[in-house]
C-alpha positions in Angstrom: 10.5 20.8 -45.4 11.3 17.2 -44.3 14.3 16.2 -42.3 15.6 14.0 -45.0 15.3 16.8 -47.6 17.1 19.2 -45.3 19.9 16.6 -44.6 20.5 16.1 -48.4 20.2 19.8 -49.2 22.5 20.9 -46.4 22.8 24.5 -45.3 25.6 26.3 -47.3 27.5 28.8 -45.3 26.4 27.5 -41.9 29.3 25.1 -41.3 29.1 21.9 -39.4 26.3 21.0 -37.1 27.2 18.7 -34.2 24.6 16.4 -32.5 25.6 15.8 -28.8 24.0 12.7 -27.3 24.9 12.3 -23.6 24.5 8.9 -22.1 22.9 8.0 -18.8 26.4 7.7 -17.4 27.5 11.2 -18.3 27.4 14.0 -15.8 27.1 17.8 -15.8 30.9 18.1 -16.1 31.0 16.0 -19.2 28.4 18.2 -20.9 30.3 21.4 -19.9 33.5 19.8 -21.3 31.9 19.1 -24.7 30.3 22.6 -24.8 33.8 24.1 -24.1 35.1 22.0 -27.0 32.4 23.4 -29.2 33.5 27.0 -28.4 37.2 26.1 -28.9 36.4 24.6 -32.3 34.2 27.6 -33.1 31.2 25.4 -33.7 28.1 27.5 -33.3 25.5 25.1 -34.5 24.9 22.1 -32.2 22.0 20.2 -30.6 21.8 18.2 -27.4 19.6 15.2 -28.0 18.8 12.7 -25.2 17.4 9.9 -27.4 19.4 7.2 -29.1 18.5 5.1 -32.1 18.2 1.3 -31.6 21.5 0.9 -33.5 23.3 3.4 -31.3 21.9 1.7 -28.2 23.3 -1.6 -29.4 26.7 -0.1 -30.0 26.8 1.5 -26.6 25.7 -1.8 -25.0 28.5 -3.7 -26.8 31.2 -1.5 -25.2 
């Protein structure tokens, strides 16, 4: 099953999936804080991804 197909199809009953992308400037405390927020919001499906798309990199550089 391709990623595009999965994204279009969705996964009924699983709720939201959050993608966490920490920057080079983030620290361990930042990651712990966001994981705490995931628990508070009862979000059980998340992924920590270290890569950024070229568009995301441009957006971060412009800030």
